[in-house]
KOLFI-229044 format. One record per residue (C-alpha): x, y, z. Coordinates in pm, 1 decimal, decimal comma, m for minus. Last residue first. Layout:
N
+----------+----------+----------+
:        x :        y :        z :
+----------+----------+----------+
:        X :        Y :        Z :
...
+----------+----------+----------+
***
This chain:
162
+----------+----------+----------+
:        x :        y :        z :
+----------+----------+----------+
:   3086,5 :    m42,4 :  m1666,1 :
:   3057,4 :    m68,7 :  m2044,3 :
:   3047,8 :   m451,6 :  m2036,5 :
:   2739,9 :   m451,4 :  m1808,2 :
:   2556,4 :   m230,3 :  m2057,8 :
:   2639,4 :   m469,1 :  m2343,5 :
:   2504,1 :   m766,7 :  m2146,5 :
:   2181,6 :   m578,9 :  m2076,3 :
:   2137,8 :   m484,9 :  m2442,9 :
:   2180,4 :   m850,2 :  m2542,0 :
:   1920,6 :   m950,5 :  m2279,3 :
:   1677,0 :   m692,5 :  m2413,4 :
:   1720,4 :   m834,2 :  m2764,3 :
:   1665,6 :  m1187,5 :  m2632,0 :
:   1347,6 :  m1080,7 :  m2453,5 :
:   1203,1 :   m959,8 :  m2786,2 :
:   1339,3 :  m1261,5 :  m2977,1 :
:   1175,6 :  m1515,5 :  m2744,2 :
:   1343,8 :  m1718,5 :  m2468,6 :
:   1374,8 :  m2080,6 :  m2362,6 :
:   1317,2 :  m2260,9 :  m2693,1 :
:   1544,0 :  m2016,9 :  m2879,9 :
:   1827,1 :  m2093,5 :  m2637,9 :
:   1805,0 :  m2472,7 :  m2661,6 :
:   1793,4 :  m2439,0 :  m3043,8 :
:   2128,7 :  m2266,3 :  m3071,8 :
:   2146,7 :  m1898,2 :  m3163,7 :
:   2291,2 :  m1811,2 :  m3504,5 :
:   1982,6 :  m1626,9 :  m3629,8 :
:   1934,6 :  m1467,9 :  m3287,9 :
:   2286,9 :  m1324,2 :  m3301,0 :
:   2211,4 :  m1162,8 :  m3635,1 :
:   1879,4 :  m1030,1 :  m3506,8 :
:   2047,8 :   m888,1 :  m3190,1 :
:   2319,6 :   m693,0 :  m3369,2 :
:   2687,2 :   m790,4 :  m3372,4 :
:   2926,9 :   m500,3 :  m3309,1 :
:   3129,3 :   m681,8 :  m3038,2 :
:   3196,2 :   m985,7 :  m3262,2 :
:   3386,2 :  m1273,8 :  m3099,3 :
:   3351,8 :  m1143,5 :  m2741,7 :
:   2990,2 :  m1054,3 :  m2824,2 :
:   2924,0 :  m1423,1 :  m2897,6 :
:   3071,5 :  m1527,8 :  m2562,7 :
:   2865,6 :  m1266,8 :  m2378,0 :
:   2548,9 :  m1387,0 :  m2550,9 :
:   2625,8 :  m1748,3 :  m2452,6 :
:   2698,7 :  m1649,1 :  m2091,3 :
:   2374,6 :  m1451,3 :  m2070,4 :
:   2180,8 :  m1751,0 :  m2202,0 :
:   2347,3 :  m1985,0 :  m1949,8 :
:   2263,5 :  m1742,7 :  m1669,0 :
:   1895,3 :  m1832,0 :  m1708,8 :
:   1751,4 :  m1597,0 :  m1450,0 :
:   1995,0 :  m1392,7 :  m1246,7 :
:   1945,0 :  m1446,5 :   m876,7 :
:   1759,5 :  m1208,1 :   m647,6 :
:   1882,0 :  m1267,5 :   m292,7 :
:   2137,9 :   m989,0 :   m327,3 :
:   2042,8 :   m782,9 :    m21,9 :
:   1889,7 :   m522,8 :   m250,7 :
:   1649,3 :   m780,7 :   m389,1 :
:   1550,4 :   m900,5 :    m43,5 :
:   1498,9 :   m542,8 :     73,4 :
:   1280,2 :   m478,9 :   m230,9 :
:   1050,1 :   m767,4 :   m137,8 :
:   1026,5 :   m656,5 :    224,2 :
:    957,4 :   m297,7 :    115,1 :
:    681,8 :   m412,8 :   m119,9 :
:    520,3 :   m619,7 :    156,0 :
:    530,8 :   m319,6 :    395,4 :
:    407,3 :    m55,9 :    147,6 :
:     39,4 :   m149,5 :    146,1 :
:     11,1 :   m192,3 :    523,7 :
:    209,6 :    128,1 :    580,8 :
:     m1,2 :    321,1 :    331,2 :
:   m319,6 :    207,9 :    504,6 :
:   m168,1 :    297,6 :    842,0 :
:    m76,9 :    647,8 :    724,8 :
:   m420,0 :    703,0 :    573,4 :
:   m591,4 :    596,6 :    896,3 :
:   m365,0 :    819,3 :   1102,4 :
:   m455,0 :   1114,1 :    881,6 :
:   m827,5 :   1042,1 :    914,7 :
:   m806,8 :    999,6 :   1292,7 :
:   m607,6 :   1322,2 :   1328,9 :
:   m861,4 :   1511,6 :   1119,1 :
:  m1141,0 :   1371,4 :   1336,3 :
:   m960,5 :   1492,8 :   1649,1 :
:   m906,0 :   1839,4 :   1506,9 :
:  m1271,5 :   1863,3 :   1399,7 :
:  m1389,9 :   1746,7 :   1742,1 :
:  m1176,6 :   2007,8 :   1919,4 :
:  m1311,6 :   2283,3 :   1698,8 :
:  m1666,6 :   2147,1 :   1725,3 :
:  m1691,7 :   2160,7 :   2103,9 :
:  m2068,3 :   2105,7 :   2103,2 :
:  m2081,2 :   1832,9 :   2368,4 :
:  m2177,8 :   1579,1 :   2100,2 :
:  m1868,8 :   1665,3 :   1894,7 :
:  m1636,8 :   1656,3 :   2194,7 :
:  m1774,7 :   1317,9 :   2304,1 :
:  m1745,5 :   1181,4 :   1949,1 :
:  m1383,7 :   1299,0 :   1925,9 :
:  m1300,7 :   1148,5 :   2265,6 :
:  m1450,9 :    812,3 :   2164,2 :
:  m1256,1 :    816,6 :   1837,9 :
:   m936,9 :    895,2 :   2030,3 :
:   m990,7 :    591,4 :   2254,7 :
:  m1055,2 :    358,8 :   1960,9 :
:   m752,7 :    499,2 :   1777,2 :
:   m530,3 :    443,6 :   2082,3 :
:   m655,4 :     85,0 :   2113,1 :
:   m566,7 :     25,5 :   1747,0 :
:   m222,6 :    192,1 :   1768,7 :
:    m16,7 :   m113,5 :   1858,7 :
:   m164,3 :   m324,8 :   1579,9 :
:   m420,8 :   m597,4 :   1585,0 :
:   m568,4 :   m628,6 :   1243,1 :
:   m792,3 :   m348,9 :   1126,9 :
:  m1131,4 :   m479,5 :   1014,7 :
:  m1306,1 :   m320,3 :   1315,1 :
:  m1124,1 :      8,3 :   1251,9 :
:  m1216,2 :      8,5 :    883,4 :
:  m1581,7 :    m53,8 :    964,0 :
:  m1573,7 :    221,2 :   1229,9 :
:  m1409,2 :    463,0 :    984,8 :
:  m1678,6 :    391,9 :    727,1 :
:  m1951,1 :    443,5 :    988,7 :
:  m1788,9 :    775,8 :   1098,0 :
:  m1755,6 :    932,9 :    754,3 :
:  m1600,0 :   1266,6 :    849,1 :
:  m1706,5 :   1585,8 :    673,3 :
:  m1702,7 :   1769,3 :   1008,1 :
:  m2053,0 :   1916,2 :   1029,9 :
:  m2245,9 :   1702,5 :    784,1 :
:  m2065,9 :   1370,3 :    824,5 :
:  m1993,5 :   1383,8 :   1196,5 :
:  m2348,0 :   1498,5 :   1270,9 :
:  m2502,1 :   1231,5 :   1051,8 :
:  m2287,8 :    953,5 :   1198,6 :
:  m2352,4 :   1066,8 :   1555,2 :
:  m2725,9 :   1078,6 :   1503,9 :
:  m2720,9 :    736,9 :   1334,9 :
:  m2531,1 :    585,2 :   1625,9 :
:  m2788,3 :    722,6 :   1864,8 :
:  m2722,5 :   1025,2 :   2077,3 :
:  m2867,2 :   1041,5 :   2428,8 :
:  m3181,8 :   1255,2 :   2450,0 :
:  m3131,5 :   1598,5 :   2610,5 :
:  m3059,8 :   1697,8 :   2971,2 :
:  m2708,9 :   1813,9 :   2879,9 :
:  m2513,1 :   1624,8 :   3142,6 :
:  m2757,2 :   1339,6 :   3194,8 :
:  m2783,7 :   1252,0 :   2826,2 :
:  m3129,3 :   1107,3 :   2810,7 :
:  m3278,4 :    765,7 :   2751,2 :
:  m3619,3 :    780,7 :   2576,4 :
:  m3920,5 :    718,7 :   2801,5 :
:  m4153,8 :    449,7 :   2679,9 :
:  m4515,2 :    536,7 :   2653,3 :
:  m4779,0 :    318,3 :   2807,2 :
+----------+----------+----------+
***
């Protein structure tokens, strides 16, 4: 007994399998449908997820019906939307962190060192970092190295110029 393959009632041809759709999307439209489906299933709930699912279905229908111009436009939209969402998910934590810094949450680290450097530069404004390092107290040299100390001295000088 032979099993009859399901058919697409509108076109009278066999219904597309997932592999058929993936191959057609890849070769004709240069769109990786399985990769997009994996990404879409991994996507956390966001307002546009249901819209993307609906648009994907419309793109597949247009592709299978032979309307390749419409399918290409829909696949391009899906790819652009995917890139935008990926950028948004990458940029959101960075933007939150930068917003905190701009709001003044970021405190100066080791203000005691900056105060000591400022005091020494009050006595001798032309003093170089190695000379200041040689006279630095032990508590300071234990907290910071010479390379960071030189950068700190430069930072204090820049603040004085403003």
